[in-house]
DOTORDREN-756273 format. One record per atom (N, C-alpha, C): chain; residue number from 1; residue in three letters; x negated, y, z; atom name. Coordinates in nm, 3 decimals. Layout:
BEGIN
   chain   resi   resn         X         Y         Z   name
       A    NUM    ALA         X         Y         Z     CA
...
This chain:
BEGIN
   chain   resi   resn         X         Y         Z   name
       A      1    MET     8.469     2.801     5.561      N
       A      1    MET     8.563     2.815     5.406     CA
       A      1    MET     8.634     2.700     5.369      C
       A      2    PRO     8.759     2.686     5.338      N
       A      2    PRO     8.826     2.560     5.309     CA
       A      2    PRO     8.761     2.534     5.171      C
       A      3    ALA     8.751     2.402     5.184      N
       A      3    ALA     8.735     2.319     5.024     CA
       A      3    ALA     8.864     2.238     5.042      C
       A      4    ARG     8.950     2.238     4.880      N
       A      4    ARG     9.014     2.170     4.860     CA
       A      4    ARG     9.044     2.089     4.800      C
       A      5    ARG     9.139     1.966     4.782      N
       A      5    ARG     9.139     1.827     4.721     CA
       A      5    ARG     9.296     1.821     4.712      C
       A      6    HIS     9.314     1.735     4.608      N
       A      6    HIS     9.434     1.693     4.532     CA
       A      6    HIS     9.412     1.554     4.612      C
       A      7    PRO     9.557     1.517     4.684      N
       A      7    PRO     9.559     1.328     4.711     CA
       A      7    PRO     9.609     1.274     4.608      C
       A      8    GLY     9.537     1.142     4.544      N
       A      8    GLY     9.570     1.086     4.451     CA
       A      8    GLY     9.570     0.930     4.465      C
       A      9    GLY     9.473     0.854     4.429      N
       A      9    GLY     9.467     0.715     4.428     CA
       A      9    GLY     9.426     0.651     4.541      C
       A     10    ARG     9.373     0.501     4.572      N
       A     10    ARG     9.422     0.455     4.670     CA
       A     10    ARG     9.258     0.381     4.717      C
       A     11    ARG     9.223     0.276     4.609      N
       A     11    ARG     9.089     0.228     4.654     CA
       A     11    ARG     9.020     0.152     4.489      C
       A     12    GLY     8.895     0.165     4.527      N
       A     12    GLY     8.838     0.104     4.356     CA
       A     12    GLY     8.872    -0.043     4.348      C
       A     13    GLY     8.834    -0.046     4.221      N
       A     13    GLY     8.848    -0.191     4.202     CA
       A     13    GLY     8.798    -0.256     4.036      C
       A     14    GLY     8.761    -0.386     4.059      N
       A     14    GLY     8.753    -0.464     3.918     CA
       A     14    GLY     8.650    -0.528     3.920      C
       A     15    ALA     8.561    -0.593     3.941      N
       A     15    ALA     8.473    -0.730     3.916     CA
       A     15    ALA     8.515    -0.819     3.854      C
       A     16    GLY     8.391    -0.888     3.835      N
       A     16    GLY     8.415    -1.050     3.762     CA
       A     16    GLY     8.504    -1.034     3.651      C
       A     17    THR     8.541    -0.953     3.543      N
       A     17    THR     8.601    -0.965     3.433     CA
       A     17    THR     8.535    -0.997     3.298      C
       A     18    ARG     8.628    -1.035     3.230      N
       A     18    ARG     8.559    -1.086     3.090     CA
       A     18    ARG     8.652    -1.054     2.963      C
       A     19    GLY     8.607    -1.076     2.862      N
       A     19    GLY     8.675    -1.066     2.740     CA
       A     19    GLY     8.715    -0.933     2.684      C
       A     20    ALA     8.667    -0.856     2.698      N
       A     20    ALA     8.732    -0.692     2.651     CA
       A     20    ALA     8.742    -0.704     2.547      C
       A     21    ARG     8.852    -0.580     2.520      N
       A     21    ARG     8.906    -0.590     2.383     CA
       A     21    ARG     8.934    -0.430     2.373      C
       A     22    ARG     8.895    -0.365     2.280      N
       A     22    ARG     8.927    -0.232     2.243     CA
       A     22    ARG     8.989    -0.184     2.200      C
       A     23    ARG     9.039    -0.025     2.205      N
       A     23    ARG     9.159     0.024     2.144     CA
       A     23    ARG     9.166     0.175     2.170      C
       A     24    ARG     9.179     0.250     2.071      N
       A     24    ARG     9.189     0.388     2.102     CA
       A     24    ARG     9.378     0.396     2.096      C
       A     25    GLY     9.420     0.499     2.181      N
       A     25    GLY     9.567     0.497     2.175     CA
       A     25    GLY     9.635     0.590     2.033      C
       A     26    GLN     9.714     0.527     1.980      N
       A     26    GLN     9.766     0.578     1.868     CA
       A     26    GLN     9.750     0.731     1.888      C
       A     27    GLY     9.797     0.847     1.798      N
       A     27    GLY     9.772     0.962     1.810     CA
       A     27    GLY     9.641     1.018     1.817      C
       A     28    GLY     9.512     0.946     1.877      N
       A     28    GLY     9.383     0.997     1.923     CA
       A     28    GLY     9.377     1.038     2.068      C
       A     29    GLY     9.484     0.888     2.133      N
       A     29    GLY     9.440     0.949     2.297     CA
       A     29    GLY     9.305     0.882     2.299      C
       A     30    VAL     9.340     0.843     2.451      N
       A     30    VAL     9.245     0.831     2.532     CA
       A     30    VAL     9.211     0.680     2.494      C
       A     31    ARG     9.066     0.641     2.486      N
       A     31    ARG     9.014     0.490     2.414     CA
       A     31    ARG     8.976     0.425     2.558      C
       A     32    MET     9.038     0.283     2.543      N
       A     32    MET     9.064     0.215     2.670     CA
       A     32    MET     9.043     0.055     2.597      C
       A     33    ARG     8.970    -0.023     2.685      N
       A     33    ARG     8.909    -0.164     2.656     CA
       A     33    ARG     9.031    -0.245     2.777      C
       A     34    LEU     9.108    -0.349     2.744      N
       A     34    LEU     9.160    -0.441     2.844     CA
       A     34    LEU     9.102    -0.550     2.856      C
       A     35    ARG     9.037    -0.620     3.007      N
       A     35    ARG     8.977    -0.692     3.008     CA
       A     35    ARG     9.052    -0.788     3.141      C
       A     36    PRO     9.082    -0.927     3.077      N
       A     36    PRO     9.208    -0.998     3.160     CA
       A     36    PRO     9.083    -1.011     3.297      C
       A     37    VAL     9.173    -0.998     3.441      N
       A     37    VAL     9.092    -1.047     3.578     CA
       A     37    VAL     9.192    -1.197     3.603      C
       A     38    GLY     9.095    -1.333     3.603      N
       A     38    GLY     9.170    -1.416     3.642     CA
       A     38    GLY     9.317    -1.466     3.545      C
       A     39    GLU     9.428    -1.506     3.615      N
       A     39    GLU     9.494    -1.510     3.483     CA
       A     39    GLU     9.637    -1.467     3.492      C
       A     40    ASP     9.599    -1.333     3.581      N
       A     40    ASP     9.748    -1.288     3.613     CA
       A     40    ASP     9.744    -1.138     3.611      C
       A     41    SER     9.653    -1.110     3.584      N
       A     41    SER     9.580    -0.928     3.618     CA
       A     41    SER     9.520    -0.875     3.506      C
       A     42    LEU     9.480    -0.774     3.445      N
       A     42    LEU     9.462    -0.699     3.341     CA
       A     42    LEU     9.376    -0.558     3.422      C
       A     43    LEU     9.234    -0.574     3.378      N
       A     43    LEU     9.167    -0.413     3.398     CA
       A     43    LEU     9.144    -0.355     3.272      C
       A     44    VAL     9.213    -0.200     3.303      N
       A     44    VAL     9.221    -0.133     3.183     CA
       A     44    VAL     9.044    -0.047     3.205      C
       A     45    ASP     8.949    -0.045     3.136      N
       A     45    ASP     8.808    -0.003     3.098     CA
       A     45    ASP     8.822     0.139     3.050      C
       A     46    LEU     8.788     0.238     3.065      N
       A     46    LEU     8.779     0.371     3.034     CA
       A     46    LEU     8.625     0.419     3.027      C
       A     47    ASP     8.589     0.519     2.931      N
       A     47    ASP     8.481     0.600     2.943     CA
       A     47    ASP     8.446     0.675     3.043      C
       A     48    THR     8.525     0.728     3.093      N
       A     48    THR     8.498     0.851     3.194     CA
       A     48    THR     8.577     0.878     3.325      C
       A     49    PRO     8.551     0.908     3.413      N
       A     49    PRO     8.669     0.915     3.555     CA
       A     49    PRO     8.792     0.998     3.510      C
       A     50    GLU     8.763     1.100     3.426      N
       A     50    GLU     8.909     1.207     3.430     CA
       A     50    GLU     8.972     1.073     3.346      C
       A     51    GLU     8.932     1.000     3.196      N
       A     51    GLU     9.020     0.912     3.144     CA
       A     51    GLU     9.104     0.824     3.205      C
       A     52    ALA     9.022     0.773     3.359      N
       A     52    ALA     9.074     0.663     3.414     CA
       A     52    ALA     9.237     0.727     3.499      C
       A     53    GLN     9.171     0.878     3.551      N
       A     53    GLN     9.299     0.938     3.628     CA
       A     53    GLN     9.436     0.961     3.534      C
       A     54    ALA     9.382     0.973     3.357      N
       A     54    ALA     9.531     1.011     3.299     CA
       A     54    ALA     9.584     0.913     3.261      C
       A     55    TRP     9.499     0.777     3.246      N
       A     55    TRP     9.565     0.613     3.249     CA
       A     55    TRP     9.654     0.608     3.363      C
       A     56    HIS     9.607     0.625     3.503      N
       A     56    HIS     9.660     0.581     3.618     CA
       A     56    HIS     9.790     0.644     3.627      C
       A     57    ALA     9.767     0.766     3.580      N
       A     57    ALA     9.903     0.850     3.646     CA
       A     57    ALA    10.007     0.815     3.508      C
       A     58    ARG    10.002     0.790     3.383      N
       A     58    ARG    10.087     0.704     3.296     CA
       A     58    ARG    10.113     0.595     3.374      C
       A     59    ILE    10.038     0.518     3.403      N
       A     59    ILE    10.062     0.399     3.404     CA
       A     59    ILE    10.146     0.405     3.557      C
       A     60    LEU    10.136     0.506     3.670      N
       A     60    LEU    10.250     0.516     3.779     CA
       A     60    LEU    10.368     0.563     3.689      C
       A     61    ASP    10.333     0.674     3.646      N
       A     61    ASP    10.483     0.719     3.581     CA
       A     61    ASP    10.583     0.609     3.539      C
       A     62    ARG    10.492     0.524     3.436      N
       A     62    ARG    10.599     0.445     3.317     CA
       A     62    ARG    10.653     0.332     3.441      C
       A     63    CYS    10.600     0.294     3.517      N
       A     63    CYS    10.615     0.156     3.627     CA
       A     63    CYS    10.716     0.234     3.732      C
       A     64    GLY    10.736     0.338     3.754      N
       A     64    GLY    10.837     0.420     3.839     CA
       A     64    GLY    10.984     0.418     3.705      C
       A     65    ARG    10.958     0.418     3.598      N
       A     65    ARG    11.091     0.435     3.539     CA
       A     65    ARG    11.119     0.279     3.468      C
       A     66    GLY    11.060     0.160     3.518      N
       A     66    GLY    11.083     0.038     3.504     CA
       A     66    GLY    11.032     0.004     3.390      C
       A     67    THR    10.941     0.026     3.356      N
       A     67    THR    10.855    -0.011     3.244     CA
       A     67    THR    10.679     0.025     3.301      C
       A     68    PRO    10.601    -0.058     3.242      N
       A     68    PRO    10.592    -0.208     3.176     CA
       A     68    PRO    10.632    -0.281     3.258      C
       A     69    ALA    10.561    -0.433     3.239      N
       A     69    ALA    10.632    -0.521     3.293     CA
       A     69    ALA    10.587    -0.482     3.464      C
       A     70    PRO    10.653    -0.587     3.527      N
       A     70    PRO    10.623    -0.551     3.668     CA
       A     70    PRO    10.523    -0.600     3.717      C
       A     71    VAL    10.429    -0.504     3.785      N
       A     71    VAL    10.320    -0.503     3.859     CA
       A     71    VAL    10.298    -0.504     3.995      C
       A     72    ARG    10.233    -0.583     4.109      N
       A     72    ARG    10.208    -0.570     4.214     CA
       A     72    ARG    10.172    -0.472     4.260      C
       A     73    ASP    10.036    -0.441     4.215      N
       A     73    ASP     9.967    -0.325     4.276     CA
       A     73    ASP     9.878    -0.268     4.153      C
       A     74    ILE     9.843    -0.146     4.183      N
       A     74    ILE     9.789    -0.058     4.048     CA
       A     74    ILE     9.620     0.003     4.115      C
       A     75    VAL     9.533    -0.061     4.102      N
       A     75    VAL     9.433     0.004     4.178     CA
       A     75    VAL     9.343     0.108     4.099      C
       A     76    PRO     9.313     0.191     4.121      N
       A     76    PRO     9.252     0.291     4.032     CA
       A     76    PRO     9.073     0.314     4.075      C
       A     77    GLY     9.014     0.296     3.982      N
       A     77    GLY     8.852     0.302     4.030     CA
       A     77    GLY     8.782     0.410     3.954      C
       A     78    ASP     8.628     0.388     3.990      N
       A     78    ASP     8.566     0.525     3.886     CA
       A     78    ASP     8.609     0.564     3.753      C
       A     79    ARG     8.619     0.424     3.699      N
       A     79    ARG     8.623     0.418     3.539     CA
       A     79    ARG     8.735     0.313     3.460      C
       A     80    THR     8.780     0.299     3.566      N
       A     80    THR     8.899     0.158     3.581     CA
       A     80    THR     9.051     0.136     3.620      C
       A     81    VAL     9.118     0.112     3.573      N
       A     81    VAL     9.252     0.094     3.607     CA
       A     81    VAL     9.282    -0.052     3.654      C
       A     82    LEU     9.316    -0.120     3.781      N
       A     82    LEU     9.331    -0.242     3.756     CA
       A     82    LEU     9.482    -0.308     3.803      C
       A     83    LEU     9.516    -0.371     3.745      N
       A     83    LEU     9.664    -0.392     3.708     CA
       A     83    LEU     9.697    -0.538     3.761      C
       A     84    TYR     9.708    -0.549     3.891      N
       A     84    TYR     9.703    -0.660     3.995     CA
       A     84    TYR     9.809    -0.747     3.977      C
       A     85    LYS     9.870    -0.871     3.968      N
       A     85    LYS     9.935    -0.979     3.978     CA
       A     85    LYS    10.045    -0.880     3.860      C
       A     86    VAL    10.038    -0.934     3.754      N
       A     86    VAL    10.111    -0.869     3.614     CA
       A     86    VAL    10.229    -1.003     3.583      C
       A     87    THR    10.355    -0.945     3.589      N
       A     87    THR    10.437    -1.081     3.571     CA
       A     87    THR    10.423    -1.173     3.454      C
       A     88    ASP    10.404    -1.072     3.362      N
       A     88    ASP    10.361    -1.126     3.205     CA
       A     88    ASP    10.247    -1.061     3.135      C
       A     89    VAL    10.175    -1.094     3.149      N
       A     89    VAL    10.026    -1.042     3.100     CA
       A     89    VAL    10.025    -0.980     2.999      C
       A     90    ARG    10.069    -1.139     2.858      N
       A     90    ARG    10.076    -1.031     2.739     CA
       A     90    ARG    10.198    -0.929     2.693      C
       A     91    ALA    10.307    -0.994     2.754      N
       A     91    ALA    10.397    -0.857     2.727     CA
       A     91    ALA    10.333    -0.714     2.776      C
       A     92    LEU    10.256    -0.735     2.878      N
       A     92    LEU    10.207    -0.589     2.932     CA
       A     92    LEU    10.064    -0.517     2.844      C
       A     93    GLU    10.023    -0.619     2.790      N
       A     93    GLU     9.876    -0.628     2.672     CA
       A     93    GLU     9.953    -0.542     2.575      C
       A     94    ALA    10.049    -0.625     2.532      N
       A     94    ALA    10.140    -0.530     2.362     CA
       A     94    ALA    10.166    -0.431     2.411      C
       A     95    GLU    10.206    -0.364     2.543      N
       A     95    GLU    10.271    -0.224     2.553     CA
       A     95    GLU    10.186    -0.112     2.563      C
       A     96    LEU    10.072    -0.178     2.678      N
       A     96    LEU     9.941    -0.049     2.640     CA
       A     96    LEU     9.871    -0.059     2.554      C
       A     97    ARG     9.845    -0.143     2.481      N
       A     97    ARG     9.816    -0.111     2.290     CA
       A     97    ARG     9.896     0.034     2.238      C
       A     98    ARG    10.021     0.049     2.247      N
       A     98    ARG    10.067     0.111     2.211     CA
       A     98    ARG    10.101     0.229     2.218      C
       A     99    TRP    10.014     0.268     2.379      N
       A     99    TRP    10.050     0.382     2.414     CA
       A     99    TRP     9.888     0.507     2.393      C
       A    100    SER     9.980     0.610     2.397      N
       A    100    SER     9.879     0.713     2.368     CA
       A    100    SER     9.880     0.793     2.490      C
       A    101    VAL     9.773     0.841     2.557      N
       A    101    VAL     9.748     0.862     2.663     CA
       A    101    VAL     9.657     0.976     2.670      C
       A    102    PRO     9.674     1.128     2.636      N
       A    102    PRO     9.616     1.221     2.631     CA
       A    102    PRO     9.548     1.287     2.784      C
       A    103    LEU     9.432     1.297     2.803      N
       A    103    LEU     9.377     1.372     2.930     CA
       A    103    LEU     9.493     1.436     3.014      C
       A    104    SER     9.575     1.505     2.939      N
       A    104    SER     9.650     1.611     3.018     CA
       A    104    SER     9.772     1.513     3.053      C
       A    105    ALA     9.754     1.383     3.078      N
       A    105    ALA     9.828     1.303     3.133     CA
       A    105    ALA     9.848     1.299     3.283      C
       A    106    ALA     9.695     1.327     3.323      N
       A    106    ALA     9.680     1.303     3.462     CA
       A    106    ALA     9.762     1.396     3.615      C
       A    107    GLY     9.814     1.303     3.675      N
       A    107    GLY     9.907     1.380     3.768     CA
       A    107    GLY     9.843     1.501     3.841      C
       A    108    SER     9.929     1.497     3.926      N
       A    108    SER     9.915     1.577     4.018     CA
       A    108    SER     9.968     1.555     4.168      C
       A    109    GLY     9.953     1.625     4.271      N
       A    109    GLY    10.005     1.567     4.388     CA
       A    109    GLY    10.019     1.720     4.507      C
       A    110    PRO    10.083     1.718     4.617      N
       A    110    PRO    10.068     1.829     4.686     CA
       A    110    PRO     9.897     1.855     4.716      C
       A    111    LEU     9.886     2.010     4.737      N
       A    111    LEU     9.734     2.054     4.765     CA
       A    111    LEU     9.763     2.035     4.937      C
       A    112    VAL     9.603     1.962     5.000      N
       A    112    VAL     9.591     2.010     5.112     CA
       A    112    VAL     9.478     2.089     5.130      C
       A    113    GLU     9.446     2.149     5.199      N
       A    113    GLU     9.331     2.261     5.263     CA
       A    113    GLU     9.253     2.191     5.352      C
       A    114    ILE     9.107     2.184     5.385      N
       A    114    ILE     9.036     2.116     5.449     CA
       A    114    ILE     8.950     2.259     5.446      C
       A    115    PRO     8.954     2.271     5.636      N
       A    115    PRO     8.829     2.360     5.678     CA
       A    115    PRO     8.728     2.334     5.691      C
       A    116    VAL     8.595     2.396     5.589      N
       A    116    VAL     8.510     2.334     5.625     CA
       A    116    VAL     8.383     2.434     5.652      C
       A    117    HIS     8.278     2.420     5.719      N
       A    117    HIS     8.203     2.497     5.802     CA
       A    117    HIS     8.052     2.457     5.706      C
       A    118    TYR     8.018     2.536     5.654      N
       A    118    TYR     7.850     2.483     5.527     CA
       A    118    TYR     7.750     2.519     5.596      C
       A    119    ASP     7.674     2.444     5.668      N
       A    119    ASP     7.592     2.406     5.762     CA
       A    119    ASP     7.475     2.303     5.754      C
       A    120    GLY     7.527     2.183     5.671      N
       A    120    GLY     7.492     2.075     5.680     CA
       A    120    GLY     7.293     2.073     5.652      C
       A    121    ALA     7.257     1.943     5.703      N
       A    121    ALA     7.084     1.914     5.653     CA
       A    121    ALA     7.060     1.957     5.516      C
       A    122    ASP     7.188     1.922     5.435      N
       A    122    ASP     7.145     1.926     5.279     CA
       A    122    ASP     7.189     2.058     5.205      C
       A    123    LEU     7.205     2.148     5.320      N
       A    123    LEU     7.272     2.243     5.240     CA
       A    123    LEU     7.174     2.283     5.180      C
       A    124    GLY     7.068     2.332     5.198      N
       A    124    GLY     6.929     2.414     5.128     CA
       A    124    GLY     6.863     2.300     5.018      C
       A    125    ALA     6.899     2.188     5.019      N
       A    125    ALA     6.838     2.102     4.913     CA
       A    125    ALA     6.972     2.096     4.824      C
       A    126    VAL     7.094     2.105     4.810      N
       A    126    VAL     7.218     2.131     4.711     CA
       A    126    VAL     7.159     2.247     4.652      C
       A    127    ALA     7.138     2.374     4.752      N
       A    127    ALA     7.132     2.498     4.702     CA
       A    127    ALA     7.037     2.515     4.582      C
       A    128    GLY     6.886     2.416     4.626      N
       A    128    GLY     6.816     2.441     4.511     CA
       A    128    GLY     6.825     2.361     4.401      C
       A    129    LEU     6.884     2.264     4.405      N
       A    129    LEU     6.937     2.172     4.297     CA
       A    129    LEU     7.072     2.290     4.193      C
       A    130    TRP     7.111     2.297     4.270      N
       A    130    TRP     7.190     2.413     4.169     CA
       A    130    TRP     7.157     2.550     4.088      C
       A    131    GLY     7.040     2.582     4.221      N
       A    131    GLY     6.976     2.677     4.180     CA
       A    131    GLY     7.041     2.851     4.217      C
       A    132    VAL     7.090     2.793     4.330      N
       A    132    VAL     7.168     2.952     4.361     CA
       A    132    VAL     7.120     2.937     4.521      C
       A    133    THR     7.180     3.035     4.593      N
       A    133    THR     7.190     3.039     4.725     CA
       A    133    THR     7.286     2.943     4.792      C
       A    134    GLU     7.233     2.915     4.942      N
       A    134    GLU     7.321     2.870     5.014     CA
       A    134    GLU     7.455     2.901     5.046      C
       A    135    ASP     7.491     3.046     5.031      N
       A    135    ASP     7.595     3.107     5.034     CA
       A    135    ASP     7.690     3.101     4.941      C
       A    136    GLU     7.579     3.102     4.806      N
       A    136    GLU     7.686     3.057     4.665     CA
       A    136    GLU     7.768     2.915     4.707      C
       A    137    VAL     7.622     2.806     4.730      N
       A    137    VAL     7.702     2.661     4.744     CA
       A    137    VAL     7.874     2.678     4.803      C
       A    138    ALA     7.846     2.741     4.913      N
       A    138    ALA     7.957     2.745     4.974     CA
       A    138    ALA     8.102     2.821     4.927      C
       A    139    ARG     8.059     2.934     4.853      N
       A    139    ARG     8.174     2.974     4.761     CA
       A    139    ARG     8.185     2.891     4.654      C
       A    140    ILE     8.090     2.818     4.567      N
       A    140    ILE     8.131     2.733     4.439     CA
       A    140    ILE     8.220     2.630     4.506      C
       A    141    HIS     8.175     2.569     4.569      N
       A    141    HIS     8.261     2.448     4.631     CA
       A    141    HIS     8.380     2.484     4.679      C
       A    142    SER     8.405     2.553     4.793      N
       A    142    SER     8.537     2.624     4.841     CA
       A    142    SER     8.637     2.657     4.749      C
       A    143    GLY     8.564     2.703     4.655      N
       A    143    GLY     8.659     2.779     4.535     CA
       A    143    GLY     8.691     2.708     4.416      C
       A    144    THR     8.660     2.575     4.458      N
       A    144    THR     8.686     2.467     4.349     CA
       A    144    THR     8.775     2.366     4.404      C
       A    145    GLU     8.883     2.312     4.325      N
       A    145    GLU     8.968     2.240     4.388     CA
       A    145    GLU     8.969     2.133     4.305      C
       A    146    HIS     8.976     2.048     4.411      N
       A    146    HIS     8.935     1.891     4.422     CA
       A    146    HIS     9.020     1.780     4.384      C
       A    147    ARG     8.996     1.683     4.311      N
       A    147    ARG     9.118     1.580     4.280     CA
       A    147    ARG     9.067     1.463     4.312      C
       A    148    VAL     9.135     1.386     4.403      N
       A    148    VAL     9.140     1.247     4.431     CA
       A    148    VAL     9.117     1.210     4.339      C
       A    149    ALA     9.022     1.124     4.289      N
       A    149    ALA     9.041     1.050     4.161     CA
       A    149    ALA     9.039     0.860     4.232      C
       A    150    PHE     9.037     0.830     4.317      N
       A    150    PHE     9.054     0.680     4.393     CA
       A    150    PHE     8.959     0.709     4.532      C
       A    151    CYS     9.016     0.565     4.610      N
       A    151    CYS     8.923     0.578     4.737     CA
       A    151    CYS     8.844     0.447     4.742      C
       A    152    GLY     8.767     0.433     4.823      N
       A    152    GLY     8.675     0.318     4.822     CA
       A    152    GLY     8.563     0.350     4.962      C
       A    153    PHE     8.484     0.245     4.920      N
       A    153    PHE     8.365     0.305     5.030     CA
       A    153    PHE     8.398     0.204     5.159      C
       A    154    SER     8.495     0.295     5.249      N
       A    154    SER     8.553     0.255     5.336     CA
       A    154    SER     8.689     0.344     5.373      C
       A    155    PRO     8.796     0.290     5.463      N
       A    155    PRO     8.894     0.333     5.426     CA
       A    155    PRO     8.936     0.455     5.483      C
       A    156    GLY     8.968     0.543     5.379      N
       A    156    GLY     9.060     0.680     5.384     CA
       A    156    GLY     8.896     0.767     5.349      C
       A    157    PHE     8.816     0.683     5.224      N
       A    157    PHE     8.739     0.791     5.206     CA
       A    157    PHE     8.790     0.791     5.030      C
       A    158    ALA     8.824     0.932     5.009      N
       A    158    ALA     8.844     0.982     4.876     CA
       A    158    ALA     8.740     1.012     4.807      C
       A    159    TYR     8.701     0.968     4.695      N
       A    159    TYR     8.616     1.024     4.582     CA
       A    159    TYR     8.715     1.150     4.480      C
       A    160    MET     8.671     1.242     4.496      N
       A    160    MET     8.741     1.370     4.452     CA
       A    160    MET     8.621     1.435     4.348      C
       A    161    LEU     8.684     1.473     4.222      N
       A    161    LEU     8.677     1.496     4.109     CA
       A    161    LEU     8.675     1.680     4.127      C
       A    162    GLY     8.583     1.741     4.067      N
       A    162    GLY     8.633     1.927     4.032     CA
       A    162    GLY     8.507     2.009     4.023      C
       A    163    LEU     8.405     1.926     4.080      N
       A    163    LEU     8.296     2.022     4.021     CA
       A    163    LEU     8.242     1.969     3.875      C
       A    164    GLY     8.209     2.077     3.829      N
       A    164    GLY     8.156     2.055     3.695     CA
       A    164    GLY     8.007     1.995     3.669      C
       A    165    GLU     7.970     1.929     3.569      N
       A    165    GLU     7.836     1.866     3.514     CA
       A    165    GLU     7.723     1.967     3.622      C
       A    166    ARG     7.779     2.076     3.572      N
       A    166    ARG     7.635     2.159     3.625     CA
       A    166    ARG     7.602     2.145     3.727      C
       A    167    TYR     7.718     2.114     3.814      N
       A    167    TYR     7.706     2.098     4.001     CA
       A    167    TYR     7.675     1.972     4.019      C
       A    168    GLN     7.667     1.838     3.993      N
       A    168    GLN     7.602     1.719     4.038     CA
       A    168    GLN     7.499     1.708     4.087      C
       A    169    VAL     7.495     1.637     4.159      N
       A    169    VAL     7.365     1.564     4.249     CA
       A    169    VAL     7.374     1.448     4.286      C
       A    170    PRO     7.217     1.404     4.291      N
       A    170    PRO     7.190     1.267     4.263     CA
       A    170    PRO     7.204     1.193     4.413      C
       A    171    ARG     7.205     1.105     4.478      N
       A    171    ARG     7.240     1.041     4.581     CA
       A    171    ARG     7.129     1.017     4.622      C
       A    172    ARG     7.123     1.021     4.774      N
       A    172    ARG     7.004     1.035     4.861     CA
       A    172    ARG     6.879     0.933     4.826      C
       A    173    SER     6.781     0.958     4.826      N
       A    173    SER     6.673     0.854     4.766     CA
       A    173    SER     6.696     0.730     4.903      C
       A    174    ALA     6.674     0.805     5.034      N
       A    174    ALA     6.693     0.703     5.113     CA
       A    174    ALA     6.817     0.745     5.231      C
       A    175    PRO     6.923     0.656     5.225      N
       A    175    PRO     7.045     0.682     5.296     CA
       A    175    PRO     7.022     0.707     5.408      C
       A    176    ARG     7.158     0.780     5.497      N
       A    176    ARG     7.136     0.767     5.638     CA
       A    176    ARG     7.177     0.659     5.744      C
       A    177    THR     7.120     0.675     5.858      N
       A    177    THR     7.198     0.509     5.919     CA
       A    177    THR     7.320     0.538     5.969      C
       A    178    SER     7.354     0.727     5.962      N
       A    178    SER     7.507     0.729     6.053     CA
       A    178    SER     7.481     0.905     6.003      C
       A    179    VAL     7.655     0.904     5.922      N
       A    179    VAL     7.665     1.005     5.862     CA
       A    179    VAL     7.804     1.070     5.959      C
       A    180    PRO     7.798     1.198     6.051      N
       A    180    PRO     7.904     1.212     6.111     CA
       A    180    PRO     8.036     1.203     6.058      C
       A    181    ALA     8.149     1.185     6.111      N
       A    181    ALA     8.283     1.199     6.114     CA
       A    181    ALA     8.279     1.318     6.061      C
       A    182    GLY     8.365     1.340     5.927      N
       A    182    GLY     8.421     1.507     5.907     CA
       A    182    GLY     8.304     1.535     5.797      C
       A    183    SER     8.218     1.490     5.788      N
       A    183    SER     8.108     1.545     5.669     CA
       A    183    SER     8.120     1.549     5.531      C
       A    184    VAL     8.114     1.656     5.495      N
       A    184    VAL     8.138     1.714     5.341     CA
       A    184    VAL     7.994     1.665     5.278      C
       A    185    ALA     8.025     1.573     5.191      N
       A    185    ALA     7.904     1.515     5.114     CA
       A    185    ALA     7.928     1.524     4.930      C
       A    186    LEU     7.797     1.504     4.861      N
       A    186    LEU     7.826     1.513     4.712     CA
       A    186    LEU     7.718     1.393     4.685      C
       A    187    ALA     7.773     1.380     4.573      N
       A    187    ALA     7.660     1.252     4.467     CA
       A    187    ALA     7.789     1.244     4.345      C
       A    188    GLY     7.684     1.252     4.247      N
       A    188    GLY     7.714     1.260     4.118     CA
       A    188    GLY     7.816     1.360     4.053      C
       A    189    PRO     7.912     1.288     4.027      N
       A    189    PRO     8.083     1.427     3.988     CA
       A    189    PRO     8.141     1.434     4.074      C
       A    190    TYR     8.114     1.356     4.235      N
       A    190    TYR     8.203     1.347     4.327     CA
       A    190    TYR     8.186     1.381     4.464      C
       A    191    THR     8.288     1.463     4.538      N
       A    191    THR     8.265     1.490     4.662     CA
       A    191    THR     8.357     1.385     4.731      C
       A    192    GLY     8.310     1.412     4.835      N
       A    192    GLY     8.409     1.298     4.986     CA
       A    192    GLY     8.380     1.351     5.090      C
       A    193    VAL     8.476     1.340     5.207      N
       A    193    VAL     8.459     1.391     5.312     CA
       A    193    VAL     8.472     1.251     5.395      C
       A    194    TYR     8.347     1.219     5.499      N
       A    194    TYR     8.378     1.091     5.559     CA
       A    194    TYR     8.489     1.107     5.648      C
       A    195    PRO     8.564     0.973     5.673      N
       A    195    PRO     8.693     0.994     5.771     CA
       A    195    PRO     8.640     0.931     5.868      C
       A    196    ARG     8.512     0.882     5.898      N
       A    196    ARG     8.476     0.799     6.025     CA
       A    196    ARG     8.289     0.817     5.997      C
       A    197    ALA     8.267     0.805     6.122      N
       A    197    ALA     8.103     0.818     6.114     CA
       A    197    ALA     8.043     0.688     6.087      C
       A    198    SER     7.959     0.691     5.940      N
       A    198    SER     7.923     0.527     5.885     CA
       A    198    SER     7.799     0.593     5.841      C
       A    199    PRO     7.698     0.464     5.785      N
       A    199    PRO     7.610     0.513     5.679     CA
       A    199    PRO     7.643     0.570     5.619      C
       A    200    GLY     7.570     0.637     5.519      N
       A    200    GLY     7.587     0.697     5.398     CA
       A    200    GLY     7.448     0.765     5.304      C
       A    201    GLY     7.456     0.757     5.172      N
       A    201    GLY     7.350     0.807     5.078     CA
       A    201    GLY     7.405     0.945     5.030      C
       A    202    TRP     7.505     0.997     5.056      N
       A    202    TRP     7.542     1.104     4.985     CA
       A    202    TRP     7.459     1.245     5.032      C
């Protein structure tokens, strides 16, 4: 059965920050905190992955139209968006505080269908956690449209959202030393596809 996803962000980011400043967007938009990173970067700190997606999409859209102040790189994470190497930090900070970003602002991209054979070693454990049969796991997961929130962990590893809270599963208590390339894995709210063989706890 095919599991489907939308391509989106690139890599996670954002440690070593200080001085958070909290703000709810005008008109009841998504709440965010701004944290300086070094002398010329800003971290937008959100409450949920969905909020981070909405802010990432809005920033990309505005930068594509020439505003706000030029930014060298925009790096989405789990609940953050890093604005790296900003030409005018104060101007950008002031502009971001004026924005109202609804959750519906999350962007979209081309649909990519990935063929998946549901027979992995953890399939029975996932079925038990979900309270369904193994066939139902395949039906639910393949029937979900997964959206890439960001990339990280290893090059090409996409963190994809789409499964509801009802279907979240914990990470493995003991990570495997090698997970085969192409394996589909779950952890928390995310689905991932291992681009190459590597250790993994999903």
